[in-house]
N, C-alpha and C positions, 0 to 999 in steps of 0.2 A: 151643121148642127147649131152653130153659133147664131146665125141669122134667125132661124125659126124660134130658137129659145129666147132670144132677146125680144122679138116681136111678141111672143106669148106673155112675157112677164109684164107687159104694158096693160094688160086687162085690169079693170078697176077692182074686180072681185079677187081677193088674194087666193081663194080656193081654185077658181077658174084659171088664174095666172099660173099657179103651181102645176095643175094638171096639164094645161096646154104646153108648158115648158118641159114637162117630164116626157111627153110623147116623143119629141125629137131626140131627147137625151137617151131614152131607151132604144130608139131606132139606131142611134150612133153605136150603142153597145152591140146591137145585133149585127150591124155592118162590120164592126171590128172582129166579132166572133166568126163571122163568115170568112173574113180574110184569113184568120188563123187556121180555120178548117181547110182552106185552099192551100195555104203555104206552110203552115206550121207542121212540126214533126213530133213534138213532145206529146205523149199520150195523155198525161195529166192536163195539160193546157187544152188539148182538144176536147177532153171530157168537160172541163169548165166551159168551154165555148158552146158546146151542145146544151149544157144546162142553162147558160145565159140566154141562148136563143129561145128555148122553150119558155122560160120564166118571163122574159121581157115581152115576147109576143102575147102571152096571156095578159100581162099587165097593160100593154097598149090597148088590147081589145076592151078590157074593163074600163080603162080611162076614156076611151072614145065613146063607149056606151054612157058613161057618166056625163061626159060633155054634152051629148045629145039631149040628155034629160035636164041639164042645168044652164046651158047657154041659150039665150033667146035672141 
């Protein structure tokens, strides 16, 4: 997550830099949530993990769509 985020924030446009950095940030949250679903036992934590996966996947899709429209 660190490498892609650091590369992304080098974009000259601050909006593009933010969105490019958020994509790997959100992917990191998804990866952590999947790990807790695989190994975690607490029902509340597992519920949060499922919510995070759903929300972050939707946000990544929206951000990738935005980037296609704004990065030339």
